[in-house]
N, C-alpha and C positions, 0 to 999 in steps of 0.2 A: 378457846383454846384447841387447839382440832391437834390427839394423837398421833402421829406415824406409827404406825407398827416395821418390822424392816428385820432380815433374815440376815445376819449375819454369817463371816467368811464360818464360823464351829459350824454355823445349821442350829444356831440357840437366836429365839426370837428374842428382836429390841423392839420397845417404844422411845421416841424421841414427842416430847412439847417444848416445845416457846414456852414459858414464863414470866420474863422478863426482859426488858433489851438487851441484847445479846447476850443472854442464859437461858441455855434449853435445859433440858431434864433427859437424861437416859432411863432408863428403867429397865432389867434385867431380873431372875432368879426370886422379883419382887424387892430389890435392891436401888435407891432413886439414889443416878450420879448428876454431877452438876457439871458441862464443859462450858465453857466463854474459850471464844478469841479474840484479843485486841491485844493492840498496842503491848500490850505490858509478856503478853503471851508470847506477844512473836520476841521479845526485847528475851522475854528468860528462854526462846525455844534457840535463836540466835547466837546466848551467851555456851548453852551447853551440850550448844555441836559445833562450834568455832564456827560460825558461818557470819563472812560480813555481809552487807544489803546486797551486792552487787551476786553475793552468793544466791541469798533466799528469792531473790530475782528469776536465777534457774530451778527453784526445784520442781517447776511448772509441768516444766519439761526434763526432770531427771530428777526421783528421789527416791535413796535406798527404805526399807523395809524397816533398818532401824533408828532414823528420821523420819518418816510417819508411823509408826510406835509412840515415839519422844514429841510429835508434836503432839498427839491424843492424849496422850502423858499431861504434858503443860497443860493443855485444854481442862481437864480435868482439874486440875491442883488450881488454876485460875479460877473457873466455874465455882469450888470451895471454897477459894478461897473471899470470893464477893460476894459469897452467901455467909460467910464468915461462919464456917464449917471446918471443921479437919477434916482433911484428908492423904489416909495412911496408906493406900498402896502402892505400893510403884513398880515401876513400868514393867516387868515382872508377873503381879501379880494381873 
């Protein structure tokens, strides 16, 4: 299982590790966060951002910062749900 280090926008280093099908772990500050993007994550994201399927198709060309953060947050929530763990961070955290 390979771990991939990368530098975040804030200058903080993160590690990304793939642990099972469609679930990855991002490690930062000594804490592990599970992230997953599947159909349920896309459903939650589209519902929370009032997006139709045709709107979702355009996201690759034009996505706002708020939508980007929302998509990442949904991925974390979904990763923790699949691992049967509680995820307490808000989108502002």
